[in-house]
C-alpha distance (Angstrom), angle and dihedral (degrees) to the residues before:
residue distance angle dihedral
M1 . . .
N2 3.79 . .
E3 3.78 124.2 .
Y4 3.80 127.9 -165.1
M5 3.79 138.5 179.5
I6 3.80 106.7 -144.5
Q7 3.79 130.3 -170.8
S8 3.82 118.4 -101.1
D9 3.81 122.8 -153.5
T10 3.83 88.4 -94.2
P11 3.83 121.9 77.8
G12 3.79 111.1 -114.6
I13 3.81 94.8 18.4
S14 3.82 116.0 107.2
L15 3.80 125.9 -177.4
Y16 3.79 126.2 -140.2
V17 3.81 115.9 -132.1
R18 3.80 127.2 179.6
N19 3.80 126.9 -162.3
K20 3.80 132.5 -163.7
H21 3.80 131.4 175.7
L22 3.79 137.9 147.1
A23 3.80 114.8 -67.7
G24 3.79 112.6 -93.0
M25 3.81 95.2 20.0
K26 3.81 107.5 155.2
K27 3.81 105.7 158.3
F28 3.78 117.9 72.8
S29 3.81 127.5 -170.9
P30 3.82 137.3 179.4
E31 3.82 90.5 -117.7
K32 3.80 92.8 56.8
T33 3.80 101.5 39.8
L34 3.81 120.8 91.8
L35 3.82 136.9 -179.7
Y36 3.82 122.9 -162.0
V37 3.80 129.1 -161.5
H38 3.81 128.9 -168.4
G39 3.80 133.7 -128.1
S40 3.79 133.5 -103.8
T41 3.80 103.6 -68.8
Y42 3.82 114.6 25.5
P43 3.84 133.3 46.3
S44 3.80 127.0 -107.2
E45 3.79 103.6 -112.6
T46 3.82 98.9 56.0
A47 3.81 93.0 59.1
F48 3.82 109.0 22.1
D49 3.80 92.0 41.3
L50 3.81 102.9 28.6
S51 3.80 107.2 123.8
L52 3.82 108.0 -129.8
G53 3.79 122.7 167.2
G54 3.80 87.7 0.1
T55 3.80 99.7 -51.8
S56 3.80 145.6 55.9
W57 3.81 126.3 -144.8
M58 3.80 88.1 -108.1
E59 3.81 91.1 54.3
Y60 3.80 91.8 44.2
I61 3.82 91.9 56.5
A62 3.82 91.2 42.9
S63 3.82 90.0 52.3
K64 3.81 88.1 61.6
G65 3.80 90.8 61.9
Y66 3.80 99.7 -89.5
D67 3.79 130.5 139.0
V68 3.81 98.9 -131.6
W69 3.79 127.7 -164.4
L70 3.78 137.1 179.3
V71 3.80 130.8 -168.0
D72 3.80 133.2 -159.2
L73 3.79 112.8 -144.3
R74 3.80 117.2 -131.1
G75 3.80 109.9 -76.6
Y76 3.80 93.0 30.4
G77 3.80 136.5 90.6
K78 3.79 114.4 -33.3
S79 3.81 96.6 -13.7
T80 3.81 122.0 103.5
R81 3.79 114.6 -77.5
P82 3.82 112.3 -136.7
P83 3.84 110.1 -111.8
E84 3.82 90.1 -112.5
M85 3.82 88.0 71.2
D86 3.81 89.4 69.0
Q87 3.80 91.2 55.1
P88 3.82 126.3 73.9
A89 3.82 106.8 -73.9
E90 3.80 94.7 -124.9
Q91 3.82 92.2 60.1
N92 3.81 93.9 71.6
P93 3.82 139.0 39.8
P94 3.83 120.8 -105.3
L95 3.80 112.4 -61.7
V96 3.82 130.5 -135.6
R97 3.78 105.0 22.5
T98 3.81 117.1 -164.8
T99 3.81 92.6 -95.7
V100 3.82 89.4 57.8
A101 3.81 91.0 46.9
V102 3.82 90.4 51.6
S103 3.80 90.1 52.8
D104 3.83 89.3 51.7
V105 3.81 90.5 51.9
S106 3.80 88.5 47.5
S107 3.82 89.8 54.9
A108 3.81 90.2 51.3
V109 3.82 93.8 46.2
D110 3.79 92.9 50.2
Y111 3.81 90.9 47.6
I112 3.82 92.0 52.4
L113 3.81 95.3 43.8
K114 3.79 90.9 51.4
K115 3.81 94.8 43.6
R116 3.82 92.7 49.9
S117 3.83 97.2 35.5
I118 3.81 92.6 -126.3
N119 3.81 130.3 129.9
K120 3.82 102.0 -140.5
L121 3.82 143.3 8.7
N122 3.81 143.9 -170.7
L123 3.81 120.1 -87.6
L124 3.82 128.8 -150.3
G125 3.79 124.2 -174.3
W126 3.80 133.3 177.7
S127 3.82 123.6 -150.3
W128 3.84 108.6 -42.1
G129 3.80 82.9 11.0
T130 3.82 88.0 68.9
T131 3.80 88.9 60.8
I132 3.80 91.0 47.4
M133 3.82 94.2 48.0
G134 3.81 92.8 39.7
K135 3.80 92.9 51.8
Y136 3.81 91.7 43.7
T137 3.81 90.9 51.4
A138 3.81 93.1 46.4
E139 3.82 87.5 56.3
N140 3.85 98.0 37.5
N141 3.81 109.0 31.5
Q142 3.80 90.5 150.1
K143 3.83 90.5 65.6
V144 3.82 96.5 48.9
N145 3.81 128.0 81.1
K146 3.83 100.6 179.4
L147 3.80 133.3 -9.4
V148 3.82 125.8 -141.8
L149 3.81 118.0 -169.0
Y150 3.82 115.3 -168.2
A151 3.84 111.1 -164.5
P152 3.81 96.0 -4.7
Q153 3.80 119.3 -141.3
W154 3.80 118.5 -135.1
L155 3.81 140.8 149.8
R156 3.81 111.6 -36.7
Q157 3.80 120.0 -128.4
G158 3.80 102.6 -145.3
G159 3.78 130.6 -37.8
A160 3.78 131.0 47.9
P161 3.81 127.4 -81.6
L162 3.81 117.5 -94.1
T163 3.82 89.2 -108.0
D164 3.84 91.5 60.9
K165 3.80 113.6 82.3
G166 3.83 92.7 175.5
G167 3.79 129.7 -116.9
P168 3.80 128.9 79.4
L169 3.79 115.3 -22.9
G170 3.78 121.3 -129.2
A171 3.80 127.5 -165.0
Y172 3.81 92.8 -79.5
R173 3.79 142.9 -2.5
V174 3.80 129.6 -130.8
A175 3.82 121.3 -127.2
S176 3.80 129.2 -165.1
V177 3.80 131.9 -155.8
A178 3.81 89.6 -111.1
D179 3.83 90.4 53.1
A180 3.80 89.4 50.1
K181 3.81 94.3 52.7
N182 3.82 92.9 47.0
R183 3.80 92.6 48.3
W184 3.81 91.5 46.3
L185 3.83 93.3 54.9
T186 3.82 97.3 40.9
G187 3.81 108.9 126.2
V188 3.81 95.6 16.5
P189 3.84 115.0 127.7
E190 3.81 110.9 -109.6
N191 3.81 93.0 -119.0
A192 3.83 91.3 55.1
K193 3.80 100.6 47.8
A194 3.81 97.6 84.9
T195 3.82 96.1 55.9
L196 3.82 102.0 32.9
I197 3.81 96.7 89.5
P198 3.83 115.2 43.9
E199 3.78 113.5 -118.3
G200 3.79 114.8 -74.8
W201 3.81 95.9 5.6
F202 3.81 97.1 106.4
E203 3.79 91.3 47.3
K204 3.81 92.0 49.3
W205 3.81 90.8 49.8
A206 3.82 93.4 46.3
A207 3.81 93.0 48.2
A208 3.82 92.1 51.0
T209 3.81 95.7 41.3
F210 3.80 99.4 46.9
E211 3.80 89.8 48.5
T212 3.84 90.2 65.1
D213 3.82 96.5 73.7
P214 3.84 109.4 79.2
W215 3.82 90.8 -155.3
G216 3.78 98.8 35.0
K217 3.79 97.1 51.1
N218 3.81 89.5 63.0
Q219 3.82 94.4 53.5
S220 3.79 122.6 95.4
P221 2.95 109.9 -104.2
K222 3.81 94.8 21.5
K223 3.80 119.0 -103.7
L224 3.81 136.7 -165.1
R225 3.81 126.7 -147.5
A226 3.80 116.2 -144.2
P227 3.82 125.3 -174.7
N228 3.82 114.4 -110.0
G229 3.81 98.7 -143.5
T230 3.79 90.6 102.6
V231 3.83 91.7 52.7
Q232 3.82 91.0 49.8
D233 3.81 89.4 49.6
A234 3.80 90.4 51.6
R235 3.81 89.9 54.0
E236 3.80 96.0 45.4
F237 3.79 97.8 39.7
W238 3.82 122.9 8.6
T239 3.82 97.6 38.4
A240 3.82 90.7 39.9
G241 3.82 92.7 54.5
I242 3.81 95.0 -109.7
P243 3.84 118.9 126.4
V244 3.80 118.0 -133.8
Y245 3.82 87.5 -141.9
E246 3.81 138.7 -6.6
P247 3.84 115.7 -98.3
K248 3.81 88.8 -155.2
D249 3.81 86.6 72.6
I250 3.82 90.0 66.1
R251 3.82 109.4 98.9
V252 3.81 102.7 175.0
P253 3.84 130.9 84.4
V254 3.81 110.8 -77.4
M255 3.80 134.3 -160.4
L256 3.80 122.1 -166.1
V257 3.81 117.2 -162.3
H258 3.80 125.9 -174.9
A259 3.81 142.2 158.4
E260 3.79 123.8 -127.5
W261 3.83 98.8 -122.1
D262 3.81 96.1 49.0
A263 3.82 104.0 137.5
D264 3.82 95.3 173.8
L265 3.80 95.9 62.0
P266 3.82 106.6 10.2
S267 3.80 125.6 -147.3
Y268 3.81 95.0 -99.2
M269 3.81 88.8 69.1
M270 3.80 92.1 58.4
Y271 3.81 93.6 46.8
E272 3.80 92.1 48.9
Y273 3.80 92.9 44.2
F274 3.81 91.2 50.2
T275 3.82 90.4 60.9
K276 3.82 90.8 52.8
L277 3.82 94.6 59.1
E278 3.79 90.7 90.4
N279 3.79 98.0 152.5
A280 3.80 103.9 39.9
P281 3.85 108.7 118.8
Y282 3.81 85.4 -127.9
K283 3.79 136.3 -16.0
I284 3.80 135.0 -158.2
M285 3.79 130.9 -161.5
L286 3.82 122.9 -158.0
Q287 3.81 120.6 -171.2
I288 3.82 114.8 -172.5
S289 3.79 126.8 -156.6
E290 3.79 125.3 -126.0
G291 3.77 99.0 15.1
T292 3.80 140.9 110.1
H293 3.79 138.0 -150.3
T294 3.82 84.8 -70.5
I295 3.82 99.4 51.2
I296 3.84 86.1 133.6
M297 3.83 85.8 82.3
E298 3.82 101.7 33.0
K299 3.80 137.6 93.8
N300 3.83 93.7 -90.9
R301 3.81 96.7 47.5
M302 3.81 93.0 115.3
L303 3.81 90.3 64.6
M304 3.81 86.3 62.9
F305 3.80 95.6 40.4
N306 3.82 92.1 50.3
G307 3.80 94.6 44.1
V308 3.79 94.3 49.1
Q309 3.81 91.4 45.0
E310 3.79 91.4 54.7
F311 3.81 89.4 52.9
L312 3.80 92.6 48.3
D313 3.81 93.6 46.0
S314 3.79 95.9 45.9
N315 3.80 122.0 105.4
F316 3.80 89.4 -164.7
K317 3.78 119.7 168.6
P318 3.82 124.2 170.7
E319 3.80 112.1 -102.4
K320 3.78 120.7 -113.4
């Protein structure tokens, strides 16, 4: 594993990136390079690279011969927290809007392309990360090989997202472990809750995740600060029927992957979004049974890992 702090486009703000690949790997290619970005509340490394049952999704992809990267956006994980996050939340407007997140991804992409001497790579985003990677791709198709969107975000049909508790929005919100567990299991049938997450996995994730906030880890019980830019964007755009970007501007192969009990970004969003990808050379949609927004750390995660891997590995071209 290699870890780097790279410069963002903002003085004083550095971004944490992590890299894993098979030992001795010397040749790098666009087809076998991938960058992952997280969603609106938790950092990249404690989900994408949390070793459960002997492997993480990052390690699984790396084991197939890929050069795999993750990035934490500013305000998350091991990246710099903007100074406003050390002030009372109500003193500042919501931090890290989607446009800022896209510029952070752009910094990471350019760093990887230069370091590996390649001209494009694969992108993978989860939740809000699908908006970030989708918007980045729409604006930078020439730098993207394939795009994977796990739990895609699209226009909301009534109601607010689970991350929005209503009322005025400050710079950031504060999450607890109890909040996380309740949100995770929202929408899961009662008789399925006990067996959905293999034993010890939630606790391992929570311990790793709530350790990433220098302030929050010293609270009792532990807390986690998360920038509110994504919640403000949901209010101004997704819940108001206004797209943050146009999927028709994406011109690379796309895979959408989703689990049936996802209450954060329900299935209708994926189906609607799929129809908007008018200019992708081809597109694939995978819906997985018995899983939530967080299927990445549930009993059926390998259905997602295997499906996404097949898409990444494929040299598919339509027959003539």
